[in-house]
C-alpha positions as CSV (number, residue, x, y, z in Angstrom):
1,M,109.5,79.2,-59.9
2,H,112.6,80.7,-61.5
3,K,111.3,83.0,-64.5
4,D,114.6,83.0,-66.3
5,T,114.8,79.1,-67.1
6,N,112.5,76.6,-68.8
7,E,113.5,73.9,-66.3
8,C,112.4,73.5,-62.6
9,N,113.2,71.1,-59.8
10,F,109.9,70.2,-58.5
11,F,106.2,70.5,-59.3
12,I,104.2,70.6,-56.1
13,S,101.1,68.5,-56.5
14,Y,98.4,69.1,-53.9
15,T,94.6,69.4,-53.2
16,E,93.0,72.8,-52.1
17,T,92.5,71.4,-48.7
18,D,96.2,70.9,-48.2
19,K,97.1,74.2,-49.6
20,K,99.0,75.4,-46.4
21,W,101.1,72.2,-46.4
22,A,102.0,72.7,-50.2
23,E,102.9,76.3,-49.7
24,W,105.0,75.4,-46.6
25,V,106.9,72.8,-48.6
26,A,107.6,74.9,-51.5
27,W,108.8,77.6,-49.2
28,C,111.3,75.4,-47.4
29,L,112.7,74.0,-50.8
30,E,113.1,77.4,-52.4
31,N,114.8,78.8,-49.3
32,E,117.4,75.8,-49.8
33,G,117.9,77.0,-53.5
34,F,115.5,74.5,-55.3
35,S,113.1,75.9,-57.8
36,T,109.4,74.9,-57.7
37,I,106.1,75.4,-59.4
38,I,103.0,75.6,-57.2
39,Q,99.6,76.5,-58.4
40,A,99.1,78.8,-55.4
41,W,101.9,81.2,-56.5
42,D,102.4,80.5,-60.2
43,F,98.9,80.0,-61.8
44,L,97.9,83.6,-62.5
45,P,94.3,85.0,-63.2
46,G,93.5,84.9,-67.0
47,E,95.8,81.9,-67.8
48,N,94.4,78.6,-69.1
49,F,94.5,76.2,-66.3
50,I,94.8,73.0,-68.3
51,N,97.5,74.5,-70.7
52,K,99.3,75.8,-67.5
53,M,99.3,72.4,-65.9
54,D,100.5,70.8,-69.0
55,T,103.5,73.3,-69.3
56,S,104.3,72.9,-65.7
57,V,104.4,69.3,-65.6
58,K,106.7,69.3,-68.7
59,M,109.1,71.9,-67.1
60,A,109.5,70.3,-63.7
61,S,111.8,67.3,-63.5
62,K,110.2,65.8,-60.3
63,I,107.0,65.9,-58.8
64,I,106.4,66.2,-55.0
65,C,103.0,64.7,-54.0
66,V,101.5,66.3,-50.9
67,M,99.6,63.2,-49.8
68,S,96.4,63.0,-47.6
69,K,93.3,61.1,-48.0
70,K,91.8,63.8,-50.0
71,Y,94.7,63.8,-52.5
72,F,93.6,60.6,-54.3
73,E,89.9,61.8,-54.5
74,R,90.6,64.6,-57.0
75,I,90.9,64.2,-60.8
76,Y,93.6,66.6,-61.4
77,T,96.0,65.2,-58.9
78,N,95.7,61.8,-60.1
79,A,96.4,63.1,-63.4
80,E,99.5,65.1,-62.2
81,W,101.2,62.1,-60.5
82,T,100.4,59.7,-63.2
83,A,101.8,61.9,-65.9
84,Y,105.2,61.6,-64.0
85,F,104.8,57.8,-63.5
86,S,104.8,57.3,-67.3
87,R,108.2,59.1,-67.4
88,K,109.9,56.7,-65.0
89,Q,113.0,55.2,-66.7
90,S,113.6,52.7,-64.2
91,I,112.3,51.2,-60.9
92,N,114.6,53.3,-58.6
93,D,113.9,56.6,-60.8
94,R,113.1,59.4,-58.2
95,T,110.8,61.1,-60.4
96,I,108.0,61.0,-58.0
97,I,108.6,62.0,-54.2
98,P,105.6,61.5,-52.0
99,V,105.3,63.5,-48.9
100,L,103.0,62.2,-46.3
101,I,101.1,64.7,-44.1
102,E,98.4,62.5,-42.8
103,K,98.3,58.8,-41.7
104,F,96.3,56.7,-43.8
105,D,96.2,53.5,-45.6
106,L,98.1,54.0,-48.8
107,N,97.4,51.5,-51.7
108,G,98.1,51.4,-55.5
109,L,101.1,52.3,-57.5
110,L,102.4,54.7,-55.1
111,K,102.5,52.4,-52.3
112,P,105.9,50.7,-52.8
113,I,107.7,54.3,-53.4
114,V,109.4,55.4,-50.1
115,Y,107.8,58.6,-48.9
116,I,108.9,61.5,-46.6
117,D,106.8,61.2,-43.5
118,L,105.9,64.5,-42.1
119,T,103.2,63.4,-39.7
120,D,103.4,64.1,-35.9
121,I,106.7,66.0,-35.6
122,E,107.7,69.4,-34.9
123,Q,108.4,72.0,-37.7
124,D,112.2,71.8,-37.3
125,M,112.3,68.0,-37.7
126,A,109.9,68.3,-40.5
127,K,111.9,70.7,-42.5
128,T,115.1,68.6,-42.0
129,R,113.2,65.4,-43.1
130,L,112.0,67.3,-46.3
131,I,115.2,68.7,-47.3
132,D,117.2,65.4,-46.6
133,G,114.4,63.5,-48.5
134,V,114.7,65.3,-51.8
135,S,118.3,65.6,-51.9
136,E,120.6,62.9,-53.6
137,K,122.9,62.4,-50.8
138,R,122.9,59.4,-48.3
139,M,121.0,60.2,-45.1
140,K,123.6,59.3,-42.6
141,P,123.3,61.2,-39.3
142,I,126.0,63.6,-38.4
143,S,126.2,62.3,-34.8
144,A,126.2,58.8,-33.4
145,P,122.8,57.1,-32.9
146,P,121.9,56.6,-29.1
147,F,122.8,53.1,-27.6
148,P,119.6,50.9,-28.0
149,Q,120.3,48.9,-24.9
150,K,117.1,48.9,-22.7
151,K,118.8,49.3,-19.4
152,A,120.2,52.5,-20.6
153,V,116.9,54.3,-20.3
154,R,116.3,53.5,-16.7
155,R,117.5,56.9,-15.5
156,H,114.6,58.4,-17.4
157,L,111.9,56.4,-15.7
158,T,108.9,58.1,-14.1
159,K,109.6,58.6,-10.1
160,F,107.6,61.7,-9.6
161,F,104.6,62.8,-11.7
162,H,102.0,65.5,-11.1
163,K,98.9,66.8,-13.1
164,E,95.8,68.7,-13.0
165,I,92.8,67.1,-14.7
166,G,89.3,68.2,-15.7
167,I,85.8,66.9,-15.0
168,D,85.8,64.8,-18.0
169,S,89.1,63.2,-17.9
170,C,91.3,60.5,-16.1
171,L,94.9,60.1,-15.3
172,D,96.7,59.2,-18.6
173,L,99.7,57.1,-17.7
174,S,100.6,56.1,-21.3
175,G,104.2,57.0,-22.0
176,H,105.2,56.8,-18.3
177,V,107.3,53.7,-17.2
178,F,107.2,53.0,-13.7
179,S,110.0,51.2,-11.9
180,Y,110.9,50.2,-8.2
181,F,114.6,49.8,-9.1
182,D,117.2,52.0,-7.5
183,F,117.2,55.4,-9.4
184,Y,120.9,56.1,-8.6
185,D,122.1,52.6,-9.8
186,P,120.3,51.5,-12.8
187,L,121.7,48.0,-12.8
188,A,120.4,47.4,-9.2
189,I,117.7,44.5,-8.7
190,S,114.9,44.9,-6.4
191,D,115.0,42.6,-3.4
192,C,111.0,42.8,-3.3
193,D,108.4,40.7,-5.0
194,D,107.6,42.5,-8.3
195,K,104.1,40.9,-8.4
196,A,103.0,42.9,-5.4
197,V,102.9,46.6,-4.9
198,S,101.4,48.9,-2.1
199,I,99.5,51.9,-2.9
200,N,99.3,54.5,-0.2
201,F,96.5,57.1,-0.9
202,W,96.4,60.5,0.8
203,A,93.5,62.9,0.6
204,P,92.7,66.3,2.3
205,N,90.5,65.7,5.4
206,A,86.7,66.1,5.1
207,R,86.9,69.7,6.4
208,V,89.2,70.8,3.4
209,I,87.1,69.0,0.9
210,M,83.9,70.6,2.0
211,N,85.5,74.1,2.6
212,P,83.7,76.7,0.4
213,T,86.9,78.8,0.4
214,S,89.2,76.3,-1.0
215,N,89.9,76.3,-4.8
216,T,92.2,73.4,-6.1
217,I,92.9,70.6,-3.9
218,T,95.5,67.7,-4.6
219,F,95.6,63.9,-3.7
220,V,98.7,61.9,-3.5
221,I,99.6,58.4,-4.1
222,I,102.9,56.7,-3.2
223,C,103.4,53.4,-4.9
224,S,106.2,51.2,-3.3
225,Q,107.4,47.7,-2.9
226,N,109.1,48.5,0.4
227,L,107.6,51.6,2.0
228,E,108.9,51.0,5.4
229,V,112.6,51.1,4.1
230,A,111.8,54.5,2.3
231,L,110.3,56.0,5.3
232,E,113.5,55.0,7.4
233,R,115.7,56.5,4.9
234,Y,113.7,59.9,4.9
235,K,114.1,60.0,8.8
236,L,117.7,59.5,8.3
237,T,117.9,62.1,5.5
238,T,116.0,64.8,7.5
239,A,117.9,64.1,10.7
240,A,121.3,64.6,8.7
241,A,119.8,68.0,7.7
242,A,118.9,68.7,11.5
243,V,115.3,68.8,10.5
244,D,112.7,67.2,12.9
245,V,110.4,65.4,10.5
246,D,107.8,65.1,13.4
247,K,107.2,68.9,12.8
248,L,105.3,68.0,9.9
249,D,102.6,66.3,12.4
250,G,99.8,68.7,13.7
251,R,101.4,71.8,12.1
252,Q,100.2,73.7,9.2
253,I,103.3,73.4,6.5
254,N,103.0,77.2,5.8
255,K,104.2,77.8,9.4
256,L,107.4,76.1,8.8
257,W,110.6,78.0,8.3
258,Y,111.8,78.3,4.9
259,Q,114.8,76.2,5.3
260,E,113.0,73.6,7.1
261,K,110.5,73.1,4.3
262,K,113.5,73.1,1.8
263,S,115.2,70.4,3.8
264,L,112.2,68.2,4.1
265,I,111.2,68.5,0.4
266,S,114.6,68.1,-1.1
267,G,115.2,65.2,1.0
268,L,112.1,63.3,-0.8
269,G,114.1,62.0,-3.8
270,K,116.8,60.6,-1.7
271,A,114.7,58.6,0.3
272,F,111.7,57.6,-2.1
273,Y,114.0,56.8,-5.0
274,D,112.6,53.2,-5.4
275,C,109.1,54.5,-5.1
276,V,106.7,56.1,-7.7
277,V,105.0,59.4,-6.5
278,I,101.9,60.7,-8.3
279,A,100.0,63.8,-7.4
280,L,96.7,64.8,-8.9
281,A,95.1,68.1,-8.6
282,I,91.6,68.8,-9.2
283,P,90.4,72.3,-10.1
284,E,87.5,74.3,-8.5
285,S,85.0,73.0,-11.0
286,I,85.3,69.7,-9.4
287,H,86.1,70.8,-5.9
288,K,82.9,72.7,-5.6
289,I,80.9,69.3,-6.0
290,G,82.7,68.2,-2.8
291,R,81.2,71.1,-0.8
292,S,77.8,69.4,-0.9
293,S,78.8,66.0,-1.8
294,P,82.1,65.1,-0.8
295,D,81.7,61.2,-1.6
296,A,81.0,62.3,-5.2
297,V,84.3,64.0,-5.4
298,M,86.1,60.9,-3.7
299,Q,84.5,58.5,-6.2
300,Y,85.7,60.6,-9.1
301,V,89.2,60.7,-7.7
302,A,89.0,56.8,-7.3
303,T,88.0,56.4,-10.8
304,A,90.3,59.1,-12.2
305,L,93.5,58.2,-10.1
306,I,93.7,54.9,-8.4
307,M,92.0,52.9,-11.0
308,P,94.3,53.9,-14.0
309,I,97.4,53.3,-11.6
310,I,96.1,49.7,-10.8
311,E,95.4,49.2,-14.5
312,H,98.9,50.4,-15.4
313,H,100.5,48.0,-12.9
314,K,98.3,45.4,-13.9
315,L,99.4,45.5,-17.5
316,K,103.1,45.0,-16.3
317,G,102.2,41.8,-14.3
318,V,101.6,43.1,-11.0
319,E,99.1,40.5,-9.1
320,E,98.6,41.8,-5.6
321,F,97.7,45.3,-4.3
322,S,97.7,46.6,-0.8
323,I,96.0,49.9,-0.7
324,L,96.2,52.1,2.3
325,I,93.9,55.3,2.8
326,N,94.5,57.9,5.2
327,P,91.6,58.9,7.9
328,I,89.6,61.5,6.0
329,G,86.7,62.1,8.3
330,C,82.9,61.9,8.3
331,G,83.0,58.4,7.3
332,I,84.3,59.0,3.7
333,E,87.2,56.8,3.9
334,K,84.9,53.7,4.5
335,R,82.5,54.6,1.9
336,L,85.4,55.1,-0.5
337,I,86.9,51.7,0.3
338,A,83.4,50.2,-0.4
339,F,83.3,52.0,-3.8
340,I,86.8,50.8,-4.8
341,K,85.9,47.3,-4.0
342,K,82.8,47.5,-6.1
343,I,84.4,48.9,-9.3
344,A,87.4,46.6,-8.9
345,K,85.1,43.6,-9.2
346,T,84.2,44.8,-12.7
347,F,87.8,45.1,-14.3
348,A,90.2,43.6,-11.8
349,S,88.5,40.8,-10.2
350,D,91.5,38.4,-10.9
351,L,93.8,40.4,-8.6
352,R,94.3,39.9,-5.0
353,W,93.3,43.0,-2.8
354,N,93.8,44.4,0.6
355,I,92.3,47.8,1.2
356,N,92.5,49.4,4.8
357,V,92.3,52.7,6.5
358,G,95.6,53.9,7.9
359,S,96.3,54.2,11.7
360,E,98.7,56.1,14.0
361,N,101.3,53.9,12.7
362,D,101.2,55.3,9.3
363,K,101.3,59.0,10.6
364,L,104.7,59.6,8.9
365,M,103.7,58.4,5.6
366,F,100.6,60.4,5.4
367,N,102.6,63.5,6.6
368,V,104.9,63.0,3.7
369,S,102.1,62.7,1.4
370,R,100.6,65.9,2.9
371,L,104.0,67.7,2.2
372,I,103.8,66.6,-1.3
373,G,100.3,67.6,-1.7
374,W,100.9,71.0,-0.4
375,S,103.8,71.5,-2.8
376,V,101.6,70.6,-5.6
377,N,98.7,72.6,-4.6
378,T,100.8,75.7,-4.5
379,Y,101.8,75.0,-8.1
380,Y,98.3,74.7,-9.5
381,S,96.4,77.2,-7.3
382,N,98.9,80.0,-6.8
383,D,101.2,79.3,-9.7
384,N,104.2,78.9,-7.3
385,K,106.5,76.5,-9.1
386,E,109.5,76.5,-6.5
387,W,108.4,73.7,-4.4
388,V,107.3,71.4,-7.3
389,E,110.7,71.9,-9.0
390,M,112.5,71.2,-5.8
391,I,110.8,67.8,-5.7
392,E,111.5,67.1,-9.3
393,E,115.0,68.0,-8.8
394,S,115.4,65.8,-5.9
395,F,114.0,62.8,-7.8
396,G,116.3,63.7,-10.8
397,A,113.3,64.5,-13.0
């Protein structure tokens, strides 16, 4: 508060539980040249609290109510804003300015008053909203608003997505929009039946899952409506780069030359632009279970990865799924299929299913998945971001 005047712009009304918010609001306002009265700064030891409150309410021309659920449970905060309510000269008099810091159902006389919403936003945006909200000027943006046509956002659709999850979590796909349209032509229409999607699931073999020296391991899913075409494009892309894609077969990726790996990885986005690629890394805390019980790990992955993807597509109207699983070894893939069918009956019995184990004809698809899995695994186990960033760049992420 400015000490050299008997007038003040704002009285900050708040509860003790919201003191940090109130001080932040007062600081922002005073930095912009406004004057404030706030109990935390202006009510000094030895002063009469009731008298000081009365004086402050008379001095400040407006009240800012820092509103949370607790705000309306306190006697003094209710007394403060009702004192200003009795001053209102007209229905549009801006004597009371509510600032919302918590989502809750607002009722009573303050409900029709437009508030400044500071919930769920970053600090810079909150400060801008606060200052714009207390000013008297029209809140027209300084730049043109973005064009709201839905087709304009297709270039930001999810094409490649990776994540590491813990023992108590599943893959969260909220906020991700999948599309099987041409990434480079956002107006292109898919020639495929949008009611059917193939899900190609790749897992490390049984030896890796049960290996006591392995830490993080990664699983990969490629969702597509026309995977055969994407694989043919990948062959052409890698051939143009003078890289033999068959080198992925039977060779450890680490043994490839750097330029070979770069060409194989950077060509992914060009070939699989109408697919959705998802990689899930599981940490050592989960992997160590697989060393003694690989089936338990695979069932966890099915629940945490495959089922959320199916549910996500189901909500978009997909009615038919064709799931292909790579040979894992030790009969794990067969038991995994039985498990998927069992839980699918619970929440997706209305869908058409076709689940099989891949064969020699699917070798290229599984080798591509293995390449993606290796790239993501180096990211989470060795903090090597180079290869994942290369995939993201190829997909335009």
